[in-house]
C-alpha positions in Angstrom: -17.4 5.2 20.9 -14.5 4.1 18.8 -12.5 5.2 15.9 -12.6 3.3 12.6 -9.9 3.9 10.0 -11.3 3.8 6.4 -9.7 4.6 3.1 -10.0 8.1 1.7 -12.1 6.7 -1.2 -14.6 5.1 1.2 -14.7 8.3 3.2 -15.5 10.3 0.0 -18.2 7.8 -0.9 -19.7 8.1 2.6 -19.6 11.9 2.5 -21.3 12.0 -1.0 -24.0 9.6 0.1 -24.5 11.4 3.4 -25.2 14.6 1.4 -27.6 13.0 -0.9 -29.5 11.2 1.9 -29.5 14.3 4.2 -27.6 12.4 6.9 -24.4 13.2 8.8 -21.3 11.4 7.7 -21.4 9.3 10.9 -25.1 8.5 10.4 -24.5 7.4 6.8 -21.6 5.1 7.9 -23.7 3.6 10.7 -26.5 3.0 8.2 -24.2 1.2 5.8 -22.6 -0.8 8.7 -26.1 -1.8 10.0 -27.4 -2.8 6.5 -24.2 -4.8 5.8 -24.5 -6.6 9.1 -28.2 -7.4 8.4 -27.4 -8.5 4.9 -24.8 -11.0 6.2 -27.2 -12.3 8.8 -30.0 -12.6 6.2 -28.3 -13.6 3.0 -31.6 -14.7 1.3 -33.3 -11.3 1.7 -33.1 -8.4 -0.7 -32.3 -4.9 0.4 -36.0 -4.0 0.1 -36.9 -7.0 2.3 -34.4 -6.0 4.9 -35.8 -2.4 5.0 -39.3 -3.8 5.3 -38.2 -6.1 8.1 -36.7 -3.1 10.0 -39.8 -1.0 9.4 -42.0 -3.9 10.8 -39.8 -4.1 13.9 -40.1 -0.3 14.4 -43.9 -0.5 14.1 -43.9 -3.3 16.7 -41.7 -1.2 19.0 -43.9 1.8 18.5 -47.0 -0.2 19.3 -45.4 -1.5 22.5 -44.5 2.1 23.5 -48.1 3.2 22.8 -49.4 0.3 25.1 -47.0 1.4 27.8 -48.2 5.1 27.6 -51.8 4.0 27.7 -51.1 1.7 30.7 -49.4 4.6 32.6 -52.2 7.1 31.7 
């Protein structure tokens, strides 16, 4: 874990958004960082498309976990 210095204005924005989204301040900042990184890596995708891509990946990962549980059982 590291420390990131941000401006007071950005911290205030993160805090307000965290409250609205029912996230911790750290979780909100991590979400924005993740989305920004994904947007840079996928410049032709919209925010909605990036979210859908992440949901699809989560569904695949969940399916793989279900397969592992069934194989163990």
